[in-house]
N, C-alpha and C positions, 0 to 999 in steps of 0.2 A: 209579438210583432214590432210592435214600436220602438224596444230597446234595437233588437239586432240587425235594425236601418241606422239608426243611431250610432250604433259600435260600426258598423260595419261603413260608413265614412267618417268617422272618425281614424278608422283604418287606413280608409283611402286618402284622407288629408294629410293623415301622419305620415304612409309611403310616398307622396306626393313632395310632400316638405324634406324628406330623407332624400330623396334623387335628387332635388335642386340643390340643396347642400352636398352630395355628393360632387355634383357638374360643377357649381360654382366654384369650390373649392373656396369659400368664405370663410369655413371652420376647417382646422386641421383635420386632416384625413383619421386621425386616433380619435378624435373626438364623436368623429361622424358616425363611425364604426359600434360606438356605443351606442347610438340613438334604440334603434330595435328593444336593446335590453330595457334600458328606460322607458321604453311606451310598454312593455311586457310587466317590468314592478309595475310600473304606475297605474295600468289595465286592473293585474293582482288589488292593490288597493282599493282599486272603485269598486270593484267587485267584492271585498269584503265592507267597505262604507255602506253598500247598497244591502248587504246582508242585515247587518248593525243596523238601518236606520229602519228594516222591515221590521226586524225584532222590536226594537224598541214601539212601533206605531201598531202591532199585532195588537187586536181588540180583544177586551176583555169581556166575558159573555155569562152577566152572575145568574141566569135566569138555565142556561144549560148546566155550571156548575151544579145550583141546586140538582136538576134531573141527574146528572152523575153522579150526585151524593146518594138521591135517592135507589136509582141503580143497586150502587154498592152497597146498600142494607139491606133491597129486594135480594141482592145475591149471598150476605152474610147469612140470612133467617133460610135459603134454602140449604143451602149445605149444613148449615145446622143440624136442618133440619133430615137431614139426611147422614147425620154421621158424623160431619167431616169436620174435623176441631180447626180452623183455618188460627188459633188464638189471637193476638190483637195485630194482626196483620189488615 
């Protein structure tokens, strides 16, 4: 919920800034109309950055890896006793 509020407040702030630029004519109108495109591209880059950081910070669980390897070995034994050849997979 915090990210939604942050993104919505950013959208409102950028929209207000864009309207002020349109009304005040400080920046040429041809540049002002491109601001929403820049905002959408920036928001996409921010999203990709957050996904990348989330992947880099993903926790490793060594005890869960051991349990998973145990379950895999148990499944291989079960399948081989039932006559199913799984090879080296």
